N, C-alpha and C positions, 0 to 999 in steps of 0.2 A: 593568566594565573588560575582563574576559576575552572578553566577547561581541564587542567590536570586533576583537580579534586573531583570533578564530575566524572572523569574517565575512571578514577579509582572506584567510585561508588558503582558505576555501571559494570566495571570489571568484576567486582565481587558479587553483584547481583547475577551476572551471567554465569559465574562459577557456581553460584548457588543453584541456578536453574539446571546446569549440567549435572550437578550432584543429585538434584531432585529427580531428574529424568532417568538417570542410569543407576543410582544407588539407593536413594531414599524417596521413593515416589509418594509416600504418605505425608511428607513435609513440604510446605511451599518453598519454592526456590528463593524468593526474596528473604525469607526467614533464615534459611541456610546461609545465604550470602551475607546477611547481617552478622550472624555468628562467626563466619569466617573473617569478616572485616574486624570484628572486635578482637578475635584471636590475633590477627595480624597487628593491630594497634597495641595490644598488650605485649607482644613480642618486640615491637619497636620501641616500647615504653614512651609512647606519646603520639600526638596527632600533629601532622605537618600543617603548615600555614594554609596551603591551598585547600585541603580537606576541611579545615576549620571554617574557612570563608564560605564554602559551599553549604556546610551544615548550618551556619548562621543565616545564610540566605534562605534556606528551606524553612528554618524555624520561624522566620518572620511571617511567612504566609501559611503556616500550619492551620490557622483558623478556617481557611478556604475549604479544607477537607470536610468540614461539617455542613457545608451548604447542600450537597446532594442528600445527606441524611435528613436534613430539615425539610427539604422538598418532598422526600418520600413520606415523612410523617404527615405533611399536609395532604398529600395525594391519597394516602390510605387511611385518613382519619375516620371514615365510616366503619371500616373493618376493625380499626383499633378500638373504637367505642363499643362495637358489638362484642369484642373479645376482651374487654378491659379486665374483668375479674380473673380470667385465666392468665393474662399477661402480668398483672400485678402479683398474682400468686406465684408464678414462675420466677419473677424478679426477686421477691422476698425470700423464697426458698433458696434460690441460688446465692443470694448474699449471705444468708445464714450458713449455708454449706461451705461457702468460700472462707468465711471467718473461722469456722470450726476446723476446716482442713488446714488453714494457715496456722492456727494455734497448735495443732498436733505436730505440724512440721517444725515450727519454732521450738516447741518443747523437745522434740526428738533431736534436733540439731544443736540445741544449747545444753543438752544433758552433759553434766560434768562426769568425767570418768572417776570411778570409785578409787580412792587412794588405797594403796597397798597397806594392809595392816601390819604393824610392826610389833 
């Protein structure tokens, strides 16, 4: 049962890689594949049981993806300490910029059209 869901995921990732290779080289293939999968699921108006089982299985072990990042943090700790001020400054600036950009986008998208004067 899970094989069918895994094949669906790999199929859309492969399609994304092909689109990335030949049409949109600036976007990563897995991202394009994920967008294609979402579009396919919206058109089908739901997720089939096999795909849901695979997604649940993946989400149970999502925490393992943070292990390499944690090892990298420990490995490069001296460089991180040496550049701590620059790193913290960049993080704070990017958070502020992200919040401001999000606020502008939300304000733009939620602007109510002006009612016609009668």
